[in-house]
C-alpha positions as a Python dict, from the first residue, in 0.01 Angstrom:
ca = {
    (1, 'M'): (0, 0, 0),
    (2, 'K'): (-32, 326, -195),
    (3, 'Y'): (-163, 147, -505),
    (4, 'K'): (-404, -55, -293),
    (5, 'K'): (-556, 262, -147),
    (6, 'L'): (-583, 417, -495),
    (7, 'T'): (-756, 105, -625),
    (8, 'I'): (-1007, 109, -337),
    (9, 'A'): (-1074, 481, -391),
    (10, 'A'): (-1127, 428, -764),
    (11, 'L'): (-1366, 140, -700),
    (12, 'A'): (-1560, 346, -445),
    (13, 'L'): (-1585, 635, -691),
    (14, 'A'): (-1704, 402, -968),
    (15, 'L'): (-1971, 253, -741),
    (16, 'T'): (-2085, 600, -636),
    (17, 'V'): (-2111, 726, -995),
    (18, 'G'): (-2271, 403, -1110),
    (19, 'G'): (-2525, 416, -831),
    (20, 'A'): (-2617, 773, -913),
    (21, 'T'): (-2652, 686, -1284),
    (22, 'L'): (-2885, 398, -1205),
    (23, 'G'): (-3096, 614, -980),
    (24, 'F'): (-2969, 484, -645),
    (25, 'R'): (-2978, 739, -366),
    (26, 'H'): (-2800, 762, -34),
    (27, 'A'): (-3000, 589, 239),
    (28, 'G'): (-3037, 917, 428),
    (29, 'A'): (-3162, 1125, 135),
    (30, 'V'): (-3481, 1320, 192),
    (31, 'E'): (-3706, 1383, -105),
    (32, 'G'): (-3995, 1621, -159),
    (33, 'A'): (-4116, 1912, 51),
    (34, 'G'): (-4239, 1695, 337),
    (35, 'G'): (-3960, 1440, 308),
    (36, 'T'): (-3998, 1068, 250),
    (37, 'P'): (-3854, 783, 458),
    (38, 'P'): (-3505, 675, 350),
    (39, 'K'): (-3489, 372, 125),
    (40, 'P'): (-3319, 59, 260),
    (41, 'A'): (-2955, 14, 167),
    (42, 'G'): (-2937, -207, -140),
    (43, 'P'): (-2656, -419, -285),
    (44, 'I'): (-2489, -122, -454),
    (45, 'K'): (-2462, 70, -130),
    (46, 'R'): (-2336, -233, 59),
    (47, 'A'): (-2075, -297, -211),
    (48, 'Y'): (-1971, 67, -170),
    (49, 'W'): (-1922, 12, 204),
    (50, 'R'): (-1712, -298, 142),
    (51, 'A'): (-1496, -104, -102),
    (52, 'L'): (-1428, 150, 173),
    (53, 'G'): (-1338, -127, 417),
    (54, 'I'): (-1654, -87, 628),
    (55, 'R'): (-1743, -417, 795),
    (56, 'T'): (-2083, -540, 909),
    (57, 'A'): (-2213, -732, 1210),
    (58, 'P'): (-2547, -879, 1324),
    (59, 'L'): (-2789, -646, 1504),
    (60, 'Q'): (-3097, -765, 1693),
    (61, 'L'): (-3350, -536, 1862),
    (62, 'R'): (-3601, -615, 2135),
    (63, 'V'): (-3867, -349, 2190),
    (64, 'V'): (-4036, -339, 2531),
    (65, 'D'): (-4298, -133, 2712),
    (66, 'A'): (-4099, 83, 2956),
    (67, 'T'): (-4372, 55, 3221),
    (68, 'T'): (-4429, -321, 3212),
    (69, 'M'): (-4102, -437, 3051),
    (70, 'K'): (-4304, -668, 2826),
    (71, 'G'): (-4229, -704, 2455),
    (72, 'I'): (-4424, -485, 2214),
    (73, 'P'): (-4547, -678, 1906),
    (74, 'G'): (-4569, -506, 1571),
    (75, 'A'): (-4332, -220, 1657),
    (76, 'G'): (-4148, -78, 1356),
    (77, 'C'): (-3776, -2, 1375),
    (78, 'T'): (-3549, 183, 1133),
    (79, 'I'): (-3170, 207, 1114),
    (80, 'G'): (-3109, 577, 1053),
    (81, 'E'): (-2781, 539, 863),
    (82, 'T'): (-2904, 269, 625),
    (83, 'G'): (-3282, 308, 603),
    (84, 'D'): (-3330, -62, 681),
    (85, 'R'): (-3673, -136, 835),
    (86, 'I'): (-3779, -429, 1051),
    (87, 'E'): (-4081, -518, 1266),
    (88, 'T'): (-4103, -699, 1598),
    (89, 'D'): (-4280, -1034, 1642),
    (90, 'D'): (-4538, -1122, 1908),
    (91, 'K'): (-4261, -1123, 2172),
    (92, 'G'): (-4128, -781, 2073),
    (93, 'I'): (-3818, -922, 1905),
    (94, 'A'): (-3714, -801, 1560),
    (95, 'P'): (-3533, -1027, 1311),
    (96, 'T'): (-3155, -1006, 1315),
    (97, 'I'): (-3015, -790, 1034),
    (98, 'D'): (-2664, -735, 900),
    (99, 'A'): (-2573, -376, 990),
    (100, 'P'): (-2261, -172, 904),
    (101, 'I'): (-1997, -74, 1159),
    (102, 'F'): (-1964, 300, 1101),
    (103, 'R'): (-1674, 462, 1285),
    (104, 'H'): (-1594, 831, 1319),
    (105, 'P'): (-1433, 921, 982),
    (106, 'R'): (-1170, 1156, 1128),
    (107, 'L'): (-1102, 1031, 1478),
    (108, 'E'): (-1059, 675, 1350),
    (109, 'Q'): (-738, 789, 1182),
    (110, 'M'): (-593, 898, 1518),
    (111, 'L'): (-746, 659, 1771),
    (112, 'A'): (-812, 287, 1776),
    (113, 'E'): (-1191, 310, 1778),
    (114, 'L'): (-1307, -27, 1905),
    (115, 'H'): (-1661, -11, 1774),
    (116, 'G'): (-1896, 160, 1533),
    (117, 'Q'): (-2220, 335, 1622),
    (118, 'L'): (-2566, 345, 1468),
    (119, 'T'): (-2893, 532, 1523),
    (120, 'V'): (-3211, 327, 1580),
    (121, 'L'): (-3566, 467, 1576),
    (122, 'C'): (-3868, 260, 1686),
    (123, 'Y'): (-4236, 356, 1658),
    (124, 'K'): (-4575, 209, 1741),
    (125, 'N'): (-4928, 350, 1771),
    (126, 'G'): (-5002, 443, 2131),
    (127, 'Y'): (-4633, 492, 2219),
    (128, 'R'): (-4383, 773, 2205),
    (129, 'D'): (-4120, 725, 1935),
    (130, 'S'): (-3788, 606, 2078),
    (131, 'I'): (-3455, 717, 1932),
    (132, 'Y'): (-3140, 533, 2037),
    (133, 'M'): (-2822, 712, 1927),
    (134, 'G'): (-2480, 553, 1945),
    (135, 'V'): (-2584, 185, 1939),
    (136, 'R'): (-2247, 12, 1956),
    (137, 'M'): (-2154, -232, 1681),
    (138, 'H'): (-1858, -470, 1720),
    (139, 'Q'): (-1703, -673, 1441),
    (140, 'G'): (-1743, -1047, 1493),
    (141, 'S'): (-2020, -1026, 1755),
    (142, 'T'): (-2396, -975, 1765),
    (143, 'T'): (-2528, -651, 1914),
    (144, 'E'): (-2845, -710, 2117),
    (145, 'T'): (-3017, -383, 2209),
    (146, 'E'): (-3330, -345, 2420),
    (147, 'V'): (-3538, -46, 2314),
    (148, 'W'): (-3772, 108, 2570),
    (149, 'M'): (-4094, 275, 2456),
    (150, 'Y'): (-4326, 479, 2679),
    (151, 'P'): (-4702, 457, 2626),
    (152, 'V'): (-4891, 780, 2557),
    (153, 'G'): (-5096, 880, 2862),
    (154, 'A'): (-5438, 1045, 2872),
    (155, 'G'): (-5294, 1369, 3006),
    (156, 'D'): (-5007, 1397, 2758),
    (157, 'R'): (-5019, 1714, 2553),
    (158, 'R'): (-4691, 1709, 2364),
    (159, 'I'): (-4605, 1372, 2216),
    (160, 'E'): (-4230, 1404, 2160),
    (161, 'P'): (-3980, 1124, 2098),
    (162, 'T'): (-3774, 982, 2381),
    (163, 'L'): (-3400, 1011, 2314),
    (164, 'Y'): (-3136, 778, 2453),
    (165, 'Q'): (-2761, 826, 2406),
    (166, 'M'): (-2575, 497, 2433),
    (167, 'P'): (-2238, 513, 2615),
    (168, 'I'): (-1913, 516, 2420),
    (169, 'H'): (-1655, 254, 2518),
    (170, 'R'): (-1455, 377, 2819),
    (171, 'L'): (-1114, 294, 2668),
    (172, 'W'): (-1193, 504, 2362),
    (173, 'R'): (-1304, 794, 2584),
    (174, 'I'): (-973, 775, 2770),
    (175, 'Q'): (-776, 778, 2444),
    (176, 'L'): (-975, 1075, 2315),
    (177, 'A'): (-916, 1277, 2633),
    (178, 'D'): (-544, 1192, 2631),
    (179, 'K'): (-520, 1297, 2267),
    (180, 'Y'): (-645, 1651, 2318),
    (181, 'R'): (-581, 1736, 2683),
    (182, 'L'): (-273, 1951, 2744),
    (183, 'R'): (-31, 1726, 2926),
    (184, 'E'): (83, 2005, 3160),
    (185, 'E'): (-278, 2074, 3263),
    (186, 'G'): (-543, 1859, 3425),
    (187, 'E'): (-533, 1495, 3523),
    (188, 'G'): (-616, 1164, 3363),
    (189, 'P'): (-960, 1006, 3365),
    (190, 'E'): (-916, 770, 3662),
    (191, 'R'): (-868, 872, 4026),
    (192, 'P'): (-640, 1179, 4005),
    (193, 'Q'): (-514, 1122, 4363),
    (194, 'L'): (-305, 836, 4220),
    (195, 'S'): (-94, 1069, 4007),
    (196, 'R'): (277, 995, 4009),
    (197, 'P'): (447, 1158, 4308),
    (198, 'E'): (748, 1273, 4109),
    (199, 'R'): (824, 1342, 3746),
    (200, 'G'): (950, 1033, 3566),
    (201, 'Q'): (764, 781, 3781),
    (202, 'V'): (467, 578, 3659),
    (203, 'A'): (124, 640, 3806),
    (204, 'P'): (-59, 323, 3921),
    (205, 'Q'): (-347, 373, 3678),
    (206, 'E'): (-112, 397, 3379),
    (207, 'A'): (-4, 36, 3426),
    (208, 'Q'): (-371, -65, 3413),
    (209, 'G'): (-429, 100, 3077),
    (210, 'Y'): (-609, 405, 3214),
    (211, 'G'): (-418, 663, 3012),
    (212, 'I'): (-123, 890, 3072),
    (213, 'Q'): (-128, 1099, 3389),
    (214, 'S'): (33, 1440, 3410),
    (215, 'P'): (298, 1497, 3681),
    (216, 'L'): (155, 1587, 4019),
    (217, 'R'): (180, 1964, 4055),
    (218, 'Q'): (319, 2087, 4386),
    (219, 'P'): (120, 2371, 4547),
    (220, 'E'): (280, 2715, 4534),
    (221, 'P'): (398, 2844, 4876),
    (222, 'P'): (214, 3147, 5016),
    (223, 'T'): (347, 3490, 4921),
    (224, 'G'): (634, 3585, 5149),
    (225, 'A'): (686, 3233, 5281),
    (226, 'P'): (1040, 3093, 5269),
    (227, 'R'): (1106, 2866, 4974),
}
C-alpha cells in the first residue's frame, strides 16, 4: 500500500511538471491585469486527476427563466473548477459533460464524504448571472441540476449575480458535527428530546443512523434544596 501511494504521488508530480513544461495551466488560473476566463481542462489535467484517484460522473444542466420556468436557449455555463464551457439548446438543456468529483481534501481523510461538489456559473444577455455553489456529484450516477436565472428588470440599478448554495448531504453533516462537537456538551442533530434517559443506554435516533447522542444531563437542584 505504501509503495502504491508513492507511485501515485510520483506520477501526479510528473504530470504536474510535464504540464507546466508544455505550457498547460491550472483550469482556475487567472492571467493578465483584467483576468481571462479559465481554459477548459484538457487531457493532461484529467490524467492528473485520475492519478490522484479523483473520479468523474456525468453532469447535465437545464437553465430556466425563474419567472416563467421555461428553458433559456443559448445560455452559457461554466464549471468553475475545470473551466469547461457548454451552451444550452433551444429547450434550455446543456449537453451532458464528464465532470470530476472533487471532495474536501482534508475532511475526506476523516469522514466518509458521499459526494463531491462543483461550482457552476451560467450567463445570458438580459439575465442576472447565476452562481450555483456546491452542486453535488455522485460516482456512478448522473447529476441533473436546474439553474434558475432572473431577467433584468427596467428598474434594476445594480446587476449583481444571484448566488445559490446547494445543500450538503445530511448524513455527512451529521458525521461532521459528531466529529467536532464535544461529547459532554450539546446534543445530536436529530430531535434532542429523544436523548438516552440514562448513561449507557442507546438513544432511539442512534439506531437510525442519526449520530451519537450525548447523555441526557439532569438539571441541577436549586441552591439550598435537599439533594
